[in-house]
C-alpha positions as CSV (number, residue, x, y, z in Angstrom):
1,M,-69.1,-88.5,100.5
2,R,-66.3,-86.5,99.1
3,L,-65.5,-86.3,95.4
4,R,-61.8,-86.0,94.4
5,R,-60.7,-84.7,91.1
6,V,-58.4,-87.0,89.4
7,G,-55.4,-85.8,87.4
8,E,-54.7,-82.5,89.2
9,S,-52.4,-83.6,91.9
10,G,-49.0,-81.9,91.7
11,T,-50.0,-79.1,89.4
12,A,-49.4,-76.5,92.1
13,V,-45.7,-77.5,92.2
14,V,-45.4,-77.2,88.5
15,E,-47.1,-73.8,88.5
16,F,-44.9,-72.6,91.3
17,V,-41.7,-73.8,89.6
18,F,-42.7,-72.2,86.3
19,L,-43.5,-68.8,87.9
20,A,-40.4,-68.9,90.1
21,V,-38.2,-69.4,87.0
22,L,-40.1,-66.8,85.1
23,L,-39.6,-64.2,87.9
24,M,-36.1,-65.2,89.0
25,V,-34.3,-65.1,85.7
26,P,-34.9,-61.3,85.1
27,L,-34.2,-60.7,88.8
28,I,-30.8,-62.5,88.7
29,Y,-29.9,-60.6,85.5
30,L,-30.8,-57.3,87.1
31,V,-28.6,-58.1,90.1
32,M,-25.7,-59.1,87.8
33,M,-26.0,-55.9,85.9
34,L,-26.2,-53.7,89.0
35,G,-23.1,-55.5,90.3
36,R,-21.1,-54.7,87.1
37,L,-22.3,-51.1,87.2
38,Q,-21.2,-50.8,90.8
39,A,-17.8,-52.4,89.9
40,G,-17.5,-49.7,87.2
41,S,-18.3,-47.0,89.7
42,Y,-15.7,-48.3,92.1
43,A,-13.2,-48.6,89.3
44,V,-13.5,-45.0,88.0
45,S,-13.7,-43.6,91.6
46,A,-10.5,-45.4,92.7
47,A,-8.7,-44.7,89.4
48,S,-9.3,-41.0,89.5
49,R,-8.4,-40.7,93.2
50,E,-5.3,-42.9,93.1
51,A,-4.1,-41.3,89.9
52,G,-4.3,-37.9,91.5
53,R,-2.4,-39.1,94.6
54,A,0.3,-40.7,92.4
55,F,0.6,-37.5,90.3
56,V,0.9,-35.0,93.2
57,T,3.4,-37.2,95.1
58,A,5.8,-37.6,92.2
59,Q,9.3,-36.1,92.5
60,S,9.4,-34.6,89.0
61,E,7.0,-33.7,86.2
62,G,8.5,-36.4,84.0
63,E,7.5,-39.2,86.2
64,A,4.1,-37.8,87.4
65,A,2.0,-38.8,84.3
66,P,3.3,-42.4,84.0
67,R,2.8,-42.9,87.8
68,A,-0.8,-41.6,87.5
69,D,-1.5,-43.8,84.5
70,A,-0.1,-46.9,86.3
71,A,-2.2,-46.2,89.4
72,A,-5.3,-45.9,87.2
73,R,-4.5,-49.1,85.4
74,I,-4.2,-51.0,88.7
75,A,-7.6,-49.6,89.8
76,F,-9.3,-50.6,86.5
77,Q,-7.7,-54.1,86.6
78,D,-8.7,-54.6,90.2
79,Q,-12.4,-54.4,89.2
80,G,-12.0,-56.4,86.0
81,F,-12.0,-53.7,83.4
82,G,-8.4,-54.0,82.2
83,D,-7.8,-51.8,79.2
84,L,-11.4,-50.5,78.9
85,G,-10.8,-47.5,81.2
86,T,-9.4,-44.2,80.2
87,L,-7.8,-41.4,82.2
88,A,-7.7,-37.7,81.3
89,M,-5.4,-35.3,83.2
90,A,-5.5,-31.5,83.3
91,C,-3.4,-29.0,85.3
92,D,-4.6,-25.5,86.3
93,G,-1.3,-23.9,85.5
94,S,2.3,-24.4,84.7
95,P,4.2,-26.2,86.1
96,C,1.8,-28.8,87.3
97,L,3.7,-29.7,90.4
98,R,4.0,-26.2,91.9
99,P,2.8,-25.7,95.5
100,E,-1.0,-25.6,95.7
101,G,-1.4,-26.5,92.1
102,R,-4.6,-28.4,91.2
103,I,-4.6,-31.4,89.0
104,T,-7.9,-32.7,87.7
105,M,-8.2,-36.4,87.0
106,E,-11.2,-37.8,85.1
107,A,-11.5,-41.5,84.8
108,S,-14.1,-43.2,82.6
109,V,-15.1,-46.7,81.5
110,S,-17.9,-48.1,79.4
111,V,-19.5,-51.0,81.3
112,P,-20.7,-53.6,78.8
113,L,-24.1,-55.2,79.3
114,P,-23.9,-59.0,79.2
115,L,-26.3,-61.2,77.3
116,V,-28.2,-58.5,75.4
117,P,-29.9,-60.2,72.4
118,S,-29.5,-58.8,68.9
119,F,-33.2,-57.8,68.6
120,A,-33.0,-55.6,71.6
121,R,-29.8,-53.8,70.6
122,K,-31.8,-50.9,69.0
123,V,-33.7,-50.3,72.2
124,V,-31.2,-51.2,74.9
125,P,-27.7,-49.6,74.9
126,L,-25.0,-52.2,74.9
127,E,-22.7,-50.2,77.2
128,V,-23.3,-47.8,80.1
129,P,-20.7,-45.1,80.4
130,V,-19.5,-44.3,84.0
131,S,-17.1,-41.6,84.9
132,A,-15.6,-39.9,88.0
133,T,-13.6,-36.7,88.5
134,H,-11.1,-36.0,91.3
135,V,-9.1,-32.8,91.9
136,A,-5.8,-33.4,93.7
137,V,-3.9,-30.5,95.2
138,V,-0.1,-30.4,95.4
139,D,1.2,-29.9,98.9
140,R,1.6,-26.2,99.9
141,F,5.0,-26.9,101.5
142,R,6.4,-28.9,98.7
143,G,9.8,-27.8,97.5
144,A,10.2,-26.4,94.0
145,P,10.2,-29.1,91.3
């Protein structure tokens, strides 16, 4: 004759659900954070590259910087960072748009971490800085500006 324990039927399901939730919540948060960091990486990479292209293809020095800034803003907004991104430009000589002139574009953004509780703010940073640098070269056969 077999003896059955009474009262333990269904406990495996409860234990499985409890452990699944316990393991899945941090995993989902990690995936969300990695997704935001990847979006930040895409944003700064595209912003620096497109700002460099917009700068070196400008017709005059006066319109080059606004074009580069507009291209960077579009790249930041495309990934959901809006006004959080910054762009720094530097030329290797004067004028910037001379043939074979090099323009360095550095884009950076601070990616905010979502749902960080107040007790962990001293241990975990609230933002992760991400930056990218791109060097654009003015066309060798470009006419004088």
